C-alpha positions as CSV (number, residue, x, y, z in Angstrom):
1,M,-10.6,-10.7,-0.9
2,D,-11.8,-8.4,1.8
3,L,-9.1,-6.9,4.0
4,N,-11.2,-6.5,7.0
5,T,-8.3,-5.9,9.4
6,V,-7.3,-2.6,7.7
7,E,-8.0,0.3,10.1
8,T,-6.7,3.2,8.0
9,M,-5.4,4.1,4.6
10,S,-3.0,6.8,3.6
11,T,-2.3,8.3,0.2
12,P,1.0,10.2,0.4
13,T,1.7,12.8,-2.3
14,C,5.5,13.0,-1.6
15,R,8.2,10.5,-0.7
16,G,8.7,12.0,2.8
17,E,5.1,11.1,3.7
18,L,5.8,7.4,3.3
19,W,7.9,7.0,6.4
20,P,8.1,5.5,9.0
21,L,6.6,2.2,8.0
22,G,5.6,-0.1,10.8
23,P,4.5,-3.6,11.4
24,G,1.1,-4.0,9.9
25,D,1.7,-1.5,7.1
26,A,1.5,-2.5,3.4
27,I,2.4,-0.6,0.3
28,L,-0.4,-0.6,-2.2
29,A,0.6,-0.1,-5.8
30,G,-2.0,-1.8,-7.9
31,G,-2.7,-4.3,-5.2
32,T,-3.4,-7.5,-7.1
33,W,-1.4,-9.7,-4.8
34,L,-2.6,-8.0,-1.6
35,F,-6.2,-8.8,-2.5
36,S,-5.5,-12.3,-3.7
37,E,-5.5,-14.0,-0.2
38,P,-6.1,-13.2,3.4
39,Q,-3.7,-10.6,5.0
40,P,-4.7,-10.7,8.7
41,H,-1.6,-8.8,9.8
42,I,-2.3,-5.7,7.7
43,R,-3.6,-2.7,9.6
44,R,-2.7,0.2,7.3
45,L,-2.6,0.5,3.5
46,I,-0.4,3.1,2.0
47,D,-1.5,3.8,-1.6
48,I,1.5,5.2,-3.6
49,T,-0.3,5.8,-6.8
50,R,-0.6,9.6,-6.0
51,L,3.1,10.0,-5.8
52,G,3.2,10.5,-9.6
53,W,6.1,8.0,-10.2
54,P,6.3,6.7,-13.8
55,P,5.6,3.0,-14.3
56,V,8.5,0.6,-14.3
57,T,9.2,-0.9,-17.8
58,V,11.1,-4.1,-18.0
59,R,12.9,-4.5,-21.4
């Protein structure tokens, strides 16, 4: 699914660069759901994969 309403994308490298989040912002961490259906309200994607956080493991 194309996200043709996205105007900008940011890739923060530290937690402090995440904020503030606003209306139209979406956190991208893999993104399978984001790309599964239209998201006309999204204007900015924030890709958190460069933060270096370890993956969550559910046991």
